[in-house]
C-alpha positions as CSV (number, residue, x, y, z in Angstrom):
1,M,-17.6,20.6,23.3
2,A,-18.1,17.2,24.9
3,K,-15.1,14.8,24.7
4,R,-15.4,12.0,22.2
5,S,-13.2,9.0,21.6
6,P,-11.2,8.8,18.4
7,T,-13.2,5.8,17.3
8,T,-16.4,8.0,17.1
9,L,-14.7,10.9,15.3
10,T,-12.1,9.6,13.0
11,P,-13.7,7.0,10.7
12,G,-15.4,9.7,8.6
13,N,-12.1,11.5,7.8
14,R,-9.2,9.5,6.5
15,L,-6.6,12.1,7.2
16,L,-7.4,12.2,10.9
17,A,-7.6,8.4,11.0
18,A,-4.0,8.3,9.7
19,L,-2.7,10.2,12.7
20,P,-1.0,8.2,15.5
21,P,-3.6,7.8,18.4
22,D,-1.7,10.1,20.8
23,E,-1.4,12.8,18.2
24,F,-5.1,12.6,17.4
25,T,-6.0,12.7,21.1
26,R,-4.2,16.0,21.4
27,L,-5.9,17.4,18.3
28,E,-9.3,16.2,19.4
29,E,-9.5,18.8,22.1
30,H,-9.8,21.5,19.4
31,L,-12.3,19.7,17.0
32,E,-15.9,20.7,16.8
33,P,-18.6,18.8,14.8
34,V,-20.5,21.0,12.3
35,A,-23.1,20.4,9.7
36,F,-23.4,22.2,6.4
37,R,-26.2,22.5,3.9
38,K,-26.1,22.4,0.1
39,D,-24.4,25.4,-1.5
40,Q,-23.4,26.8,1.9
41,V,-20.3,29.1,1.6
42,L,-17.8,28.4,4.4
43,V,-15.0,30.7,3.3
44,V,-15.3,33.9,1.3
45,P,-12.3,34.9,-0.7
46,G,-10.5,37.9,0.8
47,D,-12.1,37.5,4.2
48,E,-10.1,36.5,7.3
49,V,-9.7,32.7,7.5
50,R,-11.1,31.6,10.9
51,Y,-11.4,27.8,10.6
52,G,-10.1,24.7,8.9
53,Y,-12.4,21.8,8.0
54,F,-12.0,18.1,8.0
55,P,-15.0,16.7,6.0
56,L,-16.6,13.5,7.3
57,D,-19.0,13.2,4.4
58,G,-20.1,15.3,1.5
59,I,-17.8,17.4,-0.7
60,L,-16.3,20.9,-0.3
61,S,-15.4,22.8,-3.5
62,M,-12.6,25.3,-3.7
63,L,-13.7,27.9,-6.2
64,M,-11.8,30.7,-7.9
65,V,-14.1,33.7,-8.3
66,L,-13.2,35.7,-11.4
67,E,-13.6,39.5,-11.8
68,D,-16.9,39.1,-13.6
69,G,-18.3,36.9,-10.8
70,T,-17.8,33.6,-12.7
71,T,-16.8,30.8,-10.4
72,V,-14.5,27.9,-11.5
73,E,-13.7,24.9,-9.3
74,V,-10.0,24.4,-8.9
75,A,-10.2,21.5,-6.4
76,N,-12.7,19.5,-4.3
77,I,-12.2,18.0,-0.9
78,G,-13.9,15.0,0.6
79,N,-13.3,12.7,3.6
80,E,-9.7,12.1,2.4
81,G,-8.6,15.6,3.3
82,F,-9.1,19.1,4.8
83,A,-9.8,22.6,3.6
84,D,-7.8,24.6,3.0
85,S,-4.1,25.2,2.8
86,A,-4.6,28.8,4.0
87,S,-5.4,27.3,7.4
88,I,-1.9,26.2,8.0
89,L,0.0,29.0,6.1
90,S,1.0,32.3,7.5
91,I,-1.5,34.2,5.4
92,A,-4.6,35.9,6.7
93,T,-7.0,35.3,3.9
94,S,-7.9,32.6,1.4
95,P,-7.9,33.2,-2.4
96,F,-10.7,30.7,-2.7
97,E,-14.4,30.5,-2.0
98,I,-15.1,27.2,-0.2
99,M,-18.6,25.9,-0.7
100,A,-20.4,22.7,0.3
101,Q,-21.6,20.9,-2.8
102,G,-24.3,19.1,-0.8
103,P,-25.4,18.6,2.7
104,G,-22.8,17.0,5.0
105,H,-20.7,17.1,8.2
106,A,-17.2,18.1,9.1
107,L,-14.9,18.6,12.1
108,R,-14.0,22.2,12.4
109,I,-10.9,23.7,14.1
110,S,-9.9,27.3,14.7
111,V,-7.0,28.5,12.6
112,E,-5.1,29.4,15.8
113,A,-5.4,25.9,17.2
114,L,-4.6,24.2,13.9
115,R,-1.5,26.3,13.4
116,Q,-0.4,25.7,17.0
117,E,-0.8,21.9,16.6
118,F,0.8,22.1,13.1
119,R,3.9,23.6,14.6
120,G,4.0,21.2,17.6
121,S,3.2,17.9,15.9
122,V,5.6,16.4,13.4
123,A,3.0,13.7,12.3
124,L,0.2,16.3,11.7
125,R,2.6,18.6,9.9
126,E,3.9,15.9,7.5
127,L,0.4,14.6,6.8
128,L,-1.1,18.0,6.0
129,L,1.9,19.1,3.9
130,R,1.7,15.8,2.0
131,F,-2.0,16.4,1.4
132,C,-1.4,19.9,0.1
133,G,1.2,18.3,-2.3
134,V,-1.4,15.9,-3.5
135,V,-4.0,18.7,-4.1
136,L,-1.4,20.6,-6.1
137,T,-0.6,17.5,-8.2
138,C,-4.3,16.8,-8.8
139,T,-5.1,20.4,-9.6
140,G,-2.4,20.5,-12.2
141,R,-3.7,17.2,-13.7
142,S,-7.2,18.6,-13.7
143,L,-6.0,21.6,-15.8
144,A,-4.5,19.2,-18.3
145,C,-7.7,17.1,-18.2
146,N,-9.9,20.1,-19.0
147,V,-8.1,20.5,-22.4
148,T,-7.5,16.9,-23.4
149,H,-10.6,15.0,-22.4
150,T,-14.2,15.2,-23.4
151,P,-16.9,16.7,-21.2
152,E,-18.5,13.2,-21.0
153,Q,-15.2,11.7,-19.7
154,R,-14.7,14.5,-17.2
155,L,-18.3,14.2,-16.0
156,A,-17.9,10.5,-15.5
157,K,-14.6,11.1,-13.6
158,W,-16.2,13.7,-11.3
159,L,-19.3,11.6,-10.6
160,L,-17.0,8.7,-9.6
161,L,-15.0,10.9,-7.3
162,A,-18.2,12.3,-5.7
163,R,-19.6,8.9,-5.3
164,D,-16.4,7.7,-3.5
165,R,-16.5,10.6,-1.1
166,T,-20.2,10.5,-0.3
167,I,-20.3,6.6,-0.2
168,A,-23.7,6.7,-1.8
169,D,-25.1,6.2,-5.3
170,D,-27.4,9.2,-5.1
171,L,-25.7,12.5,-5.7
172,P,-27.6,15.8,-5.0
173,Y,-26.2,17.8,-8.0
174,T,-28.0,20.0,-10.5
175,Q,-26.7,20.6,-14.1
176,E,-26.0,24.1,-13.0
177,S,-23.6,23.0,-10.3
178,L,-22.0,20.5,-12.5
179,A,-21.4,23.1,-15.2
180,R,-19.7,25.3,-12.6
181,I,-17.6,22.4,-11.4
182,L,-16.5,21.3,-14.9
183,G,-16.1,24.9,-16.2
184,V,-18.5,24.4,-19.1
185,R,-21.9,25.7,-20.1
186,R,-25.0,24.0,-18.9
187,P,-26.0,22.6,-22.4
188,T,-22.6,20.9,-22.5
189,V,-23.3,19.2,-19.2
190,S,-26.8,18.2,-20.4
191,E,-25.4,16.6,-23.5
192,A,-22.7,14.7,-21.5
193,A,-25.2,13.5,-18.9
194,E,-27.7,12.4,-21.6
195,A,-24.9,10.3,-23.2
196,L,-24.1,8.6,-19.9
197,K,-27.8,8.1,-19.3
198,D,-28.4,6.5,-22.7
199,R,-25.6,4.0,-21.9
200,G,-27.4,3.1,-18.7
201,L,-24.6,4.4,-16.5
202,I,-26.5,7.0,-14.6
203,E,-30.1,8.2,-14.0
204,Y,-30.9,11.8,-13.3
205,H,-33.8,13.9,-12.3
206,R,-33.8,17.5,-11.3
207,G,-31.4,18.0,-8.5
208,N,-30.3,14.4,-8.2
209,I,-28.0,12.0,-10.1
210,R,-27.9,8.3,-9.4
211,V,-24.9,6.0,-10.4
212,S,-26.5,2.9,-12.0
213,D,-23.5,1.1,-13.3
214,R,-20.3,2.0,-11.5
215,A,-18.1,-0.4,-13.6
216,G,-19.4,1.1,-16.8
217,L,-18.9,4.6,-15.5
218,E,-15.3,3.8,-14.7
219,E,-14.8,2.7,-18.3
220,A,-16.4,5.9,-19.5
221,A,-14.2,8.1,-17.3
222,C,-10.8,9.5,-18.4
223,T,-7.6,7.9,-17.0
224,D,-7.4,10.8,-14.5
225,Y,-9.9,9.1,-12.2
226,Q,-7.6,6.2,-11.4
227,A,-4.7,8.6,-11.2
228,F,-6.5,10.7,-8.6
229,V,-7.4,7.5,-6.6
230,D,-3.8,6.3,-6.7
231,E,-2.5,9.7,-5.5
232,Y,-4.8,9.7,-2.5
233,E,-4.0,6.1,-1.6
234,R,-0.3,6.8,-1.7
235,L,-1.0,9.7,0.7
236,L,-2.9,7.6,3.2
């Protein structure tokens, strides 16, 4: 791969941007730009983990696939992090399916190279371990959110997080994908989206949701949105 300077690679991924310049320069030798399309599966549960991904834009969902084939999102990763923890652990396979929620770009690194740099770089090791801790915290909070907050509040929270990570008001998500993300049935998502639309907070057409009133959407979201933002800001 052609050599690029840190200023051309890192702005899209905040974890990489947080590395000391010399540490990033060493890691950069192993990074490869890749593009992904909507609904592209990057990691299949049970298969050998070959790469780690540092998203530049877009969102990667970590999905648990149940015995009956049902998929439930347990975490999502944007330009604030990397996917996934199996890349730095001494395990051969990931328990999750990792799928791109929409089109986007990432920096990819082989597991062998990432683990080598993880062992050799104190700064990279501490940053990735702290990020894994944040993901665990937010995953646990999401579980509590699922049983204490309404679908409307949870949808508003997720749309805000998606908007933050894609840095755009237009989000390419269908009601089917949102139902999978929220772990509810499609009619429940439809009802929640209609409520937000009636309040003038979003507009939606098939395959696309637009944030019309961000401030209003923040008021409609549950308190977990700000808690998630605070966790990632403390990390970075």
